[in-house]
C-alpha positions in Angstrom: -125.8 -90.2 96.0 -126.6 -90.3 99.6 -128.8 -87.2 99.3 -131.2 -89.3 97.3 -133.7 -91.0 99.7 -136.5 -91.8 97.1 -137.6 -91.6 93.6 -141.0 -90.3 92.7 -142.7 -91.4 89.5 -145.5 -89.6 87.8 -148.4 -91.2 85.9 -151.3 -89.6 84.2 -153.5 -92.7 84.2 -153.8 -96.1 85.8 -152.4 -97.7 82.7 -149.4 -95.7 82.7 -148.8 -96.5 86.5 -149.3 -100.3 85.6 -146.7 -100.1 82.9 -144.2 -98.1 85.1 -144.6 -100.8 87.8 -144.3 -103.8 85.2 -141.1 -102.2 84.1 -139.6 -103.1 87.5 -139.6 -106.8 86.4 -137.3 -106.1 83.6 -133.6 -106.8 83.7 -131.3 -104.8 86.0 -128.9 -102.3 84.4 -125.3 -103.6 84.0 -122.3 -102.1 85.5 -121.2 -100.7 82.1 -124.8 -99.1 81.6 -124.6 -97.5 85.1 -121.1 -96.2 84.4 -122.3 -94.5 81.3 -125.3 -93.0 83.0 -123.0 -91.7 85.5 -121.1 -89.8 82.9 -124.1 -87.6 82.4 -124.8 -87.0 86.3 -124.0 -83.5 87.4 -123.4 -82.7 91.0 -125.6 -79.9 91.8 -124.9 -79.6 95.5 -124.9 -75.9 96.5 -126.7 -74.8 93.5 -129.6 -72.5 94.1 -132.1 -73.1 91.4 -134.2 -70.1 92.7 -131.5 -67.5 92.5 -132.4 -64.6 90.2 -136.2 -65.3 90.4 -138.8 -63.3 92.3 
């Protein structure tokens, strides 16, 4: 998705941050795994998440 320019990760402790960074050294997702993930992706372009609030 060209609209995504970065990913933010959250960590509530230094240990959790270290674990998240260590996960980057793991194996990359296969093409089949990425394809399966894409089946759950929803295009929300034009969706106003704030509509009806306020």
